[in-house]
KOLFI-197156 format. One record per residue (C-alpha): z, y, x; residue in one letter. Coordinates in steps of 0.001 Angstrom, whole numbers, plus 500000, padded with zeros to 6 digits. Layout:
BEGIN
ZYXA;...
//
This chain:
BEGIN
474058119251213030M;475517120309209687A;479046119183208818T;480794118593205500M;482597121916206025A;479198123660206308D;478139122088203006V;481395123199201376A;480928126822202535R;477315126922201383S;478175125480197955A;481308127610197575G;483581124605197055V;486268122745198963S;485597119987201472V;487423117629199101A;484947118435196323T;482012117706198636V;483647114387199485S;484093113496195806H;480441114287195072V;479082112262197988L;481439109317197609N;481714109227193840G;485494109068194067T;486230111570191277R;484244113192188423P;482853116631189287V;481414119245186888L;477617118958186706P;476902122475187979H;479323122001190881T;477801118650191755R;474336120174191743Q;475477123035194006A;476783120488196505V;473581118429196398L;471492121583196848D;473567122546199892A;473193119037201335V;469422119288200948E;469191122820202348E;471330122096205400L;469928118616206038G;473424117153206015Y;473669113404206709T;476918111745205553P;478914109742208069N;478720106221206688G;481650104955208737L;483895107793207605A;482818107277204011R;483664103581204172S;487168104451205372L;487637106718202349V;486137104409199717T;486942100989201247S;483234100231200711R;480548099820203361T;477607100167200943R;476231096941202397S;475293093567200904I;475268090249202728G;472250088034202015L;472385084366203026A;469048082667202302V;467528079671204084S;463851079367205070A;463265083122205104I;459810082363206560S;458860080651203284N;456699083104201277P;458798082440198173Y;462027083505199864F;460234086322201660T;459300087786198284E;462866087309197051I;464037089212200130L;461640092030199283Q;463078092205195782G;466653092253197073V;465889094910199686E;464029097194197271A;466810097064194685S;469548097468197291A;467921100551198820V;467334101996195361E;471080101836194766H;472026103131198217G;472935099813199862Y;471893098261203151G;471406094543203876L;472860092170206442L;470776088979206471I;471626085480207700A;469824082131207509D;472167079188206707P;469333076700207476H;470345074692204391D;473185073245206456D;476609073291204704P;478620073778207916A;476361076587209154H;476329078086205676E;480119078371205758R;479977080047209186K;477361082661208330V;479141083551205083V;482349084096207023Q;480501086242209576L;479028088383206803L;482473088698205252H;483917089785208596E;481292092540208683R;483012093872205541R;480018093650203238V;480878094775199720D;479487091573198256G;477116088684198923M;473986087121197523I;473680083468198541V;471122080720197954A;473568077795198258P;472852074563200100S;472811071109198543A;476517070726199374D;478178074118198780P;481774072838198505R;483036074758201538A;481219077862200310L;482684077577196814V;486159077230198305A;485830080157200742Y;484430082862198485L;487111082915195750P;489921082481198255R;488827085675199998H;487829087400196756R;484274088052197900V;482073089266195008P;479133086855195082T;475925086088193231V;474258082711193679F;470487083052193861L;467691080581193049D;469992077544193077R;472809077335190579V;476157075661191228V;478131073951188464D;481763074489189411T;483208075013185943V;483002071325184999A;485415070571187834D;487774073372186869G;486440075562189682G;485703079282189726P;482817080831187872R;480075082692189739F;477344085072188679D;474028083302189151Q;470328084075188806V;467445081621188976C;464062080839187500A;463514078216184843E;462632074898186502S;462718072036184018A;460425073371181286E;457684074622183663P;457624071224185397T;457322069553182009T;454338071816181310A;452602070704184519L;453105067025183698V;451940067334180102T;448897069307181247H;447912066496183619L;448600063881180951A;446397065848178574G;443577065474181091L;443901061689180826G;446190060866183768H;448606057987183241R;450089057629186718R;451483061021187682I;453553061262190855G;456216063812191788L;456889065062195320V;460468066173194682A;462616068553196705G;465786068080198720R;468364065913196927P;471427067817195746G;469710071126195025L;469830072289191419S;466128073141191591T;465377069547192609T;467476068082189797R;465944070367187186E;462354069719188269R;463014065973188267M;464371066343184719T;461290068328183740G;459064065628185235Y;460738062874183225R;460683064998180073N;456965065599180577G;456289061885180878L;458307061193177743A;456523063936175813A;453190062392176790A;454325058882175841G;454194057688179459L;456799055357181020P;458919056531183940Y;458208054616187148D;460727055362189897G;458173054468192570R;456144057538191587L;458981059942192475L;459521060501196204V;461615063225197831H;459839065543200246G;463030067441201204D;461543070844200274S;459552071152203516E;455957070630204588A;456587067618206832A;458623065954204123G;455915066647201569G;453375065005203858A;455568061892204265R;456273061675200531A;452578061947199673T;451717059266202226A;454273056955200608A;452877057617197133L;449277057071198180M;450232053799199910S;451397052208196659L;449433049251195342A;448690051444192327E;448774055003193662P;449016057983191317P;445876059668190064T;447661063033189847A;450496064710191732L;453031067429191002V;454559069021194097T;457919070708193575A;457611073656195970N;455012075509198025N;455993074073201412A;455637070513200153M;452281071428198609T;450993072265202091I;452223068905203402G;450658067104200460T;447276068763201025L;447439067837204705R;448069064156203939T;445326064018201314L;442883065615203742R;443834063180206524D;443183060290204141R;439807061675203185G;440838062300199578L;439319065171197642S;441228067340195153V;440631067078192220P;437789064512192457D;439971061748193911D;443363063030192813I;444491065952190659A;447189068323191911L;449559070802190277C;452301072586192159C;455524074441191568F;455495077824193355D;452451080000193387D;451728081910196587F;449389084630197727A;446604082383198968W;446837079632196290A;443634080826194643D;441842080950198007L;442043077174198521F;439106075041197506S;439851073966194859P;442064076782193670R;445618075564193069L;447016075246189563T;450612076351189916A;453832077563188335V;454535081086189567A;458182082061189917Q;459212085723189463P;460507085910193024S;460803089675193446K;462413089994190027E;464930087308191007L;465931089361194053G;466259092564192062G;468266090851189318Q;470647089381191902A;471415092882193214V;471979094204189698R;474370091359188895L;476293092008192103L;476588095737191431L;477825094985187918E;480466092691189433R;481530095376191921L;481851097912189109A;483718095516186810S;485442092756188824P;487056091105185792D;484052090872183504R;482875087378182424P;480456085661184779S;476777085429183857R;473939083034184605T;470527084667184204V;467387082526184011R;463990084179184291L;460749082725182886P;457893081499185064C;454144081854184572A;451430079191184536F;448531079972186872A;445722077762185559H;443069077118188205R;441006074090189215T;443054071688191391S;444213069980188175C;440621068975187438G;439831071649184878C;436531073506185299P;436359077186186043E;436739078890182671T;437916082108181130S;439630080164178353E;443286079398178976L;445188076276177909P;447719076539175097A;450664076984177480H;448928079503179738E;450934082581180660G;454705082923180566T;456674079658180528L;460287079292179356P;
//
């Protein structure tokens, strides 16, 4: 097995120069750097990651704490994070906080103890312990998907990346209202999550834009999971005046909603129209095909890595919150016929 000394002899440089090239610890002349890289390739030299971390105080690893990794949305985010991390020479350590604040605090500490260079976290509905731990231990962190407002309370600022939530939800509601619906229900997500708050705001804004009154009975929380979505839909459909259209606020709750509607013998969209937040791979395979807001999940993961690497390179730079646009996938569950013509808000949403 080739050693660093073998690389140095082949390239005609010192071992220290090889170390600087491989670890990026000091600028090296371009022709010298290329000679080292050529020697590494020719000899098949593999750097010792542990030794390198001792020299640079970096492990070239990122901690990722994301709940519900089995959810296709978060699975695609994970793919985006992993692809970007590998592209930049980083490995991943992954943990599932299970959307539980106490467990979230534990897994973040465990990742920190593994000496990750930084973390990407999708925070729970109550991230107070998380927000206290990370700055105290100076852990470079990017919040993903769910934003946390700590500045209003005088707390630390974090880099954050998420998709737009309010405006796309407004678009779903106004689309249904444009089809003649006057009682539009919302199966909302877990209370406390920023995505839940923003989609609830978008729902109310959509009603207002359509000139429809807000009725609190038509908004029921489904806790961001399939079983909760099923319970919320059952509650909505048991009202004396049930909704004629539904908006579901994530893909898991959409599955629960469809299950409840099926069990009640209700047909979509003949008996009730349906639009959902979160597109997924098989949404257009359902009958009817699901009209949905598609989040840029892989791009969210890649952007989170880029924000974290920028923070590692420049620890004192101002924090950033990046919001990415969604897309409107217009299909038939809303009650529209199959057509090649798109509605006015088809395509990218704010």
